[in-house]
C-alpha positions as CSV (number, residue, x, y, z in Angstrom):
1,M,115.3,89.3,218.9
2,P,112.8,88.2,216.1
3,F,112.5,91.4,214.4
4,A,115.0,93.9,212.6
5,D,114.3,97.6,212.9
6,L,115.9,98.7,209.8
7,G,114.9,101.8,209.8
8,D,112.2,102.6,206.9
9,V,111.2,98.8,207.5
10,R,110.9,96.2,210.7
11,L,111.4,92.8,209.3
12,F,110.7,89.4,211.1
13,Y,113.4,86.9,210.5
14,T,114.5,83.5,212.5
15,D,117.7,82.2,213.0
16,D,118.0,78.3,213.2
17,G,121.3,76.2,213.4
18,P,124.5,75.7,214.7
19,T,127.3,78.8,214.9
20,G,129.9,76.7,216.4
21,T,133.2,75.6,214.5
22,A,131.7,72.6,212.7
23,T,129.8,74.5,210.3
24,A,132.4,77.6,209.9
25,E,132.8,76.9,206.5
26,R,129.3,76.4,205.3
27,P,127.8,79.4,204.3
28,P,124.4,80.5,206.3
29,L,121.5,79.8,204.1
30,L,118.8,82.7,203.6
31,L,115.2,81.3,203.1
32,V,112.9,83.3,200.8
33,H,109.4,83.1,200.4
34,G,107.0,84.2,197.3
35,F,104.6,86.6,196.5
36,G,101.5,86.8,199.4
37,A,103.2,84.8,201.4
38,D,105.5,84.5,204.2
39,S,108.7,82.7,205.7
40,H,106.2,79.8,207.1
41,D,106.3,78.3,203.3
42,W,109.7,76.6,204.8
43,V,108.7,75.0,207.8
44,W,108.8,71.6,206.4
45,H,112.8,72.3,205.7
46,L,114.3,74.2,208.8
47,P,115.1,71.2,210.8
48,A,116.9,69.7,208.4
49,L,118.5,72.3,206.8
50,S,119.1,73.8,210.3
51,E,121.1,70.6,211.5
52,N,124.2,71.5,209.5
53,H,124.0,75.5,208.6
54,R,122.8,78.3,210.2
55,V,119.5,79.5,208.3
56,I,117.6,82.7,208.0
57,A,114.2,83.0,206.8
58,A,112.6,86.1,206.9
59,D,109.5,87.9,206.2
60,L,110.0,90.3,203.4
61,R,108.4,93.7,203.6
62,G,105.1,94.0,203.5
63,H,104.5,90.3,204.5
64,G,104.0,87.9,207.2
65,Y,105.0,89.9,210.5
66,S,107.3,92.4,208.9
67,S,105.9,96.1,208.4
68,A,104.1,97.5,205.4
69,P,105.7,100.9,204.1
70,E,103.9,102.1,201.3
71,D,106.3,101.5,198.7
72,G,110.2,99.7,198.3
73,Y,108.4,96.4,196.7
74,R,111.0,96.2,193.7
75,P,112.8,93.1,194.1
76,Q,116.1,94.8,194.1
77,D,114.4,97.2,197.2
78,L,113.5,93.5,198.8
79,A,117.0,92.2,198.3
80,H,118.5,95.4,199.8
81,D,116.5,95.0,202.9
82,L,118.1,91.3,202.9
83,M,121.3,92.7,202.6
84,R,120.7,95.2,205.5
85,L,119.8,92.3,207.5
86,L,122.5,90.1,206.4
87,D,124.6,93.1,207.9
88,L,123.0,93.5,211.1
89,L,123.4,89.9,211.8
90,C,127.4,89.9,210.9
91,I,126.7,87.4,208.3
92,D,129.2,88.0,204.9
93,R,127.9,85.6,202.5
94,V,124.9,83.1,202.2
95,V,123.5,80.5,200.2
96,A,120.2,81.9,199.0
97,F,117.2,80.0,198.4
98,G,114.2,81.7,196.6
99,H,110.5,80.7,195.7
100,S,108.2,82.5,192.9
101,M,108.4,86.3,194.1
102,G,111.7,85.2,195.8
103,G,113.2,83.9,193.0
104,L,113.3,87.5,191.9
105,V,114.3,88.9,195.1
106,V,117.5,86.5,195.5
107,S,118.6,87.0,192.0
108,A,118.8,90.7,192.6
109,L,120.6,89.7,195.6
110,A,123.3,88.2,193.6
111,V,123.4,90.2,190.6
112,E,123.4,93.7,192.6
113,H,125.1,92.3,195.8
114,P,127.4,89.1,194.2
115,A,130.0,89.3,197.0
116,R,127.0,88.4,199.7
117,V,125.9,84.9,197.6
118,R,127.5,82.2,197.3
119,A,125.0,80.5,195.3
120,L,121.1,80.3,194.6
121,V,118.5,77.8,194.6
122,C,115.6,79.0,193.1
123,V,111.9,77.0,193.2
124,D,109.6,77.9,190.5
125,P,111.2,81.3,190.1
126,G,109.0,84.2,189.0
127,Y,111.4,85.2,186.1
128,G,110.9,84.4,182.2
129,K,107.5,84.7,182.1
130,Q,106.6,84.3,178.6
131,D,106.9,87.9,176.5
132,A,103.2,86.9,175.1
133,L,102.0,86.7,179.1
134,A,103.3,90.5,179.0
135,P,99.7,91.9,178.2
136,Y,98.0,89.4,180.3
137,L,100.2,90.2,183.3
138,A,100.2,94.1,182.8
139,T,96.4,94.1,183.2
140,L,96.2,91.8,186.1
141,A,98.3,94.5,187.8
142,E,96.1,97.0,186.9
143,N,93.2,95.3,188.3
144,M,95.2,94.6,191.6
145,R,95.4,98.3,192.4
146,S,91.4,98.7,192.8
147,D,90.9,95.1,194.1
148,A,94.0,93.2,195.4
149,H,92.8,90.6,197.3
150,R,90.5,88.8,194.8
151,Q,93.0,89.2,191.7
152,A,95.4,87.7,194.1
153,L,93.2,84.6,194.6
154,A,92.4,84.4,191.2
155,N,95.7,84.4,190.0
156,D,96.6,81.9,192.7
157,E,94.9,79.2,191.0
158,W,97.4,78.0,188.6
159,C,99.5,77.4,191.3
160,Y,98.0,73.8,191.9
161,T,97.7,70.4,190.2
162,P,94.9,67.7,191.2
163,A,98.5,66.0,192.9
164,S,98.8,69.4,194.7
165,P,97.8,68.7,198.9
166,A,94.3,70.3,199.6
167,F,95.2,72.2,202.4
168,L,97.8,74.3,200.4
169,R,95.0,76.1,198.6
170,N,93.4,77.3,202.1
171,W,96.8,77.9,203.7
172,H,97.8,80.4,200.8
173,A,94.7,81.9,200.4
174,R,94.7,82.9,203.8
175,K,97.9,84.5,203.5
176,I,97.2,86.6,200.6
177,L,93.9,87.6,202.2
178,G,96.4,88.8,205.3
179,T,98.7,90.9,202.8
180,P,98.0,94.4,202.7
181,P,96.2,95.1,199.0
182,H,99.0,97.9,198.5
183,V,101.7,95.5,199.1
184,L,99.8,92.7,196.6
185,A,99.5,95.8,193.8
186,A,103.1,97.3,193.9
187,A,104.9,93.6,194.3
188,F,103.2,92.2,191.3
189,T,103.4,95.5,189.3
190,A,107.3,95.6,190.0
191,M,107.8,92.1,188.9
192,F,105.6,92.1,185.6
193,S,105.0,95.6,184.2
194,A,106.8,98.5,185.6
195,D,109.7,100.4,183.6
196,D,112.4,98.0,185.1
197,Q,110.8,94.9,185.8
198,M,112.1,91.6,185.1
199,G,109.8,89.0,185.3
200,I,109.2,89.4,181.6
201,R,111.6,86.8,179.6
202,S,113.4,89.1,177.6
203,A,113.5,91.3,180.5
204,S,114.7,88.5,182.6
205,E,117.2,87.5,180.0
206,A,119.1,91.0,179.8
207,Y,119.2,91.1,184.0
208,L,120.2,87.5,184.8
209,A,123.0,87.8,182.2
210,G,124.8,89.4,185.4
211,R,124.2,86.4,187.8
212,E,127.9,84.5,187.8
213,C,127.2,82.2,190.9
214,P,126.2,78.6,191.2
215,V,122.4,77.9,190.6
216,L,120.0,75.2,191.2
217,S,116.9,75.6,189.7
218,F,113.1,73.3,190.6
219,S,110.5,73.9,188.0
220,F,107.3,71.9,186.9
221,D,107.6,73.2,183.0
222,P,110.4,71.4,181.0
223,E,110.4,74.0,178.4
224,Q,110.9,76.9,181.7
225,S,114.1,74.6,183.1
226,A,115.4,74.2,179.5
227,W,115.3,78.2,179.3
228,E,117.0,78.9,182.5
229,A,119.5,76.1,182.1
230,G,120.7,78.7,178.8
231,L,121.5,81.5,181.5
232,F,123.8,79.6,183.2
233,K,127.4,81.1,183.9
234,D,129.1,78.9,186.6
235,P,129.3,75.1,185.8
236,A,128.0,73.8,189.1
237,S,124.5,75.1,187.9
238,T,121.8,72.8,187.1
239,T,118.1,72.4,186.6
240,V,115.5,70.2,188.1
241,T,112.4,69.6,186.6
242,W,109.3,67.8,188.6
243,V,106.8,67.2,185.8
244,G,103.0,67.3,187.6
245,S,104.3,69.4,190.5
246,G,102.6,72.6,191.0
247,H,104.0,76.0,191.6
248,R,105.2,75.1,195.1
249,L,106.4,72.3,194.6
250,H,109.0,72.4,197.5
251,A,106.0,72.4,199.9
252,E,104.5,69.1,198.1
253,R,107.5,67.3,197.9
254,P,109.7,68.4,201.1
255,A,111.7,65.1,201.2
256,E,112.6,65.0,197.6
257,F,113.3,68.7,197.8
258,L,115.8,68.3,200.4
259,L,117.5,65.3,199.5
260,V,118.3,67.1,196.1
261,V,119.3,70.5,197.8
262,Q,121.1,69.0,200.5
263,N,123.5,66.8,197.8
264,W,123.8,69.5,195.6
265,L,125.1,72.1,199.0
266,E,127.4,69.0,200.0
267,K,129.3,68.9,196.1
268,L,129.1,72.8,196.7
269,D,131.0,72.7,199.9
270,H,133.6,70.2,198.7
271,S,134.4,72.1,194.9
């Protein structure tokens, strides 16, 4: 069934790829989307990734086809939902992919439940925002409480460059408009202005110090990549910087993204 009833939330997910002995030694892949989005963000990647891996792509609580309870939108809460989904599917360990807010969620999964994560692929993750941006992000979070859709749409403008495919703007605007306002406000606040937020750089550094597994991280910003490289614990970790790409670089350059990821996963399989 494409829905998992976890008691307080009902998650939509897909489960693709081979399950036979040929891939028994490869951890399944868990694909996690970003803020105001859904698992459709991975449609470019699912066919190739599922050739040699079992691939789980889920809609986080409040997003896409999943149910939208009133609370539970901290990255740690969303990670706990995913852990319960993995339990339901009898999956012990995954390589977890996370875009934007999803990068926070999969990092929380790796920190809070390290035995469940073989490695991370973080795609322009939502952590590590400069501390100077904290007042702006706190104001934006406050404004989302009364005007979530308009504020979220305005915030989405920074995600694109002139090289970004035009359809991405409309596609993600529609996803934002389809996300309940309380979900947008709660998730954004949890990322950047709550007492236990981990999106602002100083808080990110403290929290991500607990991330021990290999990490492959993509960014369009060389400074962000250099900062994250300084956090890595495992020698297999690395950063990839694509200057000129937008925030959704895996959607803008899917073939290149897949090539880099699959080569890195192949090295992990033989390490």
